[in-house]
N, C-alpha and C positions, 0 to 999 in steps of 0.2 A: 827253117821250115817250122810252121806253127804246130803246136801240140793240139791234141783233140779238144782239150778244155778251152784253149784260146779260140779255136774255131767255133766251138759251140757258143761261147760268150759273144763273139763277133756276129754270128748268125742271129742270136737272140737280140742283140743290140740293134742290128740292122732291120730285124723283123718288126720292131715297134713303129718306126716311121713308115715302113712299107704297109703295114696293116692300117695305119691311120689314113694314109693317102688313098689306099684302095677303098677303104670305107667311105671316105668323102666322095670319091669319084662314083662308086657304085650307088651310094645313097642318092646323090644328086641326079645321076642319069635315070635311075629307076623312078625317082619321084617325079621328074619332069615327064618321062615317058608315060607313066600312069596318069598324070594330070592332063597331058595332051589327049590321051585315049578317052578319059572321062569327058573332057571338053568337047571332043568331036562327037561323042555319043549324047551330048546334052546333059551330062550328069555333073557338071563342074560345081554346082552348089549342093550336091547331095552329101549329107552328113556321114552316112554309112561308107560311101566311097572315100571320103576324106579320112575317116578313122582307119580304114583298111590301108590306105596309102601311107599314113603316118606310122603305122605299126609294122607293115610288111617291108617297106623299103629299108629301114635301118637294120632289121633282122637279116635281110638279104645281104646288105652291106657287110655286116659282121661275119656272116657265113663265108662270103667270098674273100674277105680280108684274111681270115685264118687259112683258108685254102691257098691263097696266093703266097703267104709266108711258108706254108708247108711245101709248096711246089718249088719256089725259088730259093729258099733257105732251109733245106731239109734237116739241118742239125739244130735248128732253133728250138728252144723250149717254148712250146705253144701255149702252155698254161700261163707262163710268166708274161709272154707277149700279150695274150688276151687280157690279163688283169691290168697291165700297165697301159695299154691303149684304151681300155674301157674306162679307166679311172677319170681322165679329163672329160669324157662324155657324160659320165654319171655325175661328176662334180658340176658341170655346167648346167645340166638339165634338172638335177635334183637340188643340189645345195644352193645354187644361185637363185633358183625360183623360190626356195624356202626363205632365203634371206630377203628377197624382194617382197614376199608376202608378209613376213613378220615385221621387218623394219621399215619398209617403204610402202606398205599397203595403203596408207591413206593418200599417198600422192598418185598412185597408179590404179587403174581399173583392171583387175584380174578376174578371169572366170575359171571356175573349177574344171570345166571341160578342157580348156587350153592347158592347164597345169597337168591334168591327167594324161593328155596326149604327150606332153613333154616328158613326163615320167615314164610313160609307156615306150617312148622312143629310146630312152636310156636302157630300159629293161630288155626291149627287143634286140638292141644291139648286142648286149652281153649274152642274151639267150642264143642268138644266132651264132655268136662266136663259140660258145661252149657246146652247141649242137655240132658244129663243124669239128671241134676237137674230139668229141665222142665218135664221130664218123671216121675220122682219120686214125684214132687210136682206140679201137673197140675194147 
C-alpha cells in the first residue's frame, strides 16, 4: 500500500500532463468557438475581438486545467503543477520570441502587437491558473 507522500507525489506528477492536455484542449476549443462566433457576426477582422480571444481563451484554459487537476487528482500540489505546466508555455511565448527578435530579427518581420499578444497569452495562462488555485484554496 502506498504511503501518503508517495500518493501526493504521484498525483502531482500526473497532474502536470493532465493540466497541459486540458489547457491545450480548452484553449483550442474556446479559441475556435469564439473565432466562429466572431466570423458569423461579421467581426472576424476586428482587432478588439482578436485581442479578447487571444487573452481570454488561454486564461480560461489555465483556469479549467487547474480545476481538472484538483477534481481528478485531489492530493496533487496545485502550486507545483501550475508552475511546472506554465513554464513551457512562458518559455515558448516569451523566451523564444525574445530570442527571435534579438538574434534573428533581421531575417524575419515581427510586429510589436503580435509579440504583445504572445506575451499576453503566457501571462493570461498563468493568471488563470493561479486564480483557480486561489478559488480552490482560499
